[in-house]
Phi, psi and omega in degrees: 000317181293326179295319179291324178295318178297316178299318179295318177303308182297316181300312182296314181294320178294321177291327176296319177295317179298320177298314181298315179296324178296315179298314181299312183295313183291324176293324179300321181265009179054045178245143178295134182258012184299310184293312179298322179292323177296315179297315178299318180295316178302313182295320180297312183296315179295320179297315177295322176300321179293326178301320181265013179056041177280143181303135186296323181292321178287325176299318179295318178295318177297320179298317178297316179298316181289334175295317177296316179297318180295320179297314181294311181296322181293314181290316180290323178295318178294322177296318179295317179297316180296321179295313181295328182271006180072019178084000184280336183258023186306314179296324182274339179300319179296319181292312180300312182295321179298316179296314181297314181295320178298316177298316179299315180294321178297315181287330173296320178296316178300315181300314182291313186286322180286329178295317181295323182293326182284341183281000000 
């Protein structure tokens, strides 16, 4: 159990870093980051599901659901951060929000997939 938890920890944190770097790079070149972030989220959710031996078809469905949730939380969260900061942190608001949302989605996946495994 501890080995799978460690693998999940590392996977989620690495994907959060990958998400942040993707946002920074794509914002730097003024390119939309929607597709790369969606792909990263899909891979993270399915990967965490595989760590806990969660069925791949249900992992894929969960990944799609969490992509929609992540997109909504990410866009609204970045808007809230930018509003609270008076608009001065707009470039960093996206990065901060992306990391937080990725961590939340990753841990939600761990909660769902590990719970199913224990039943």
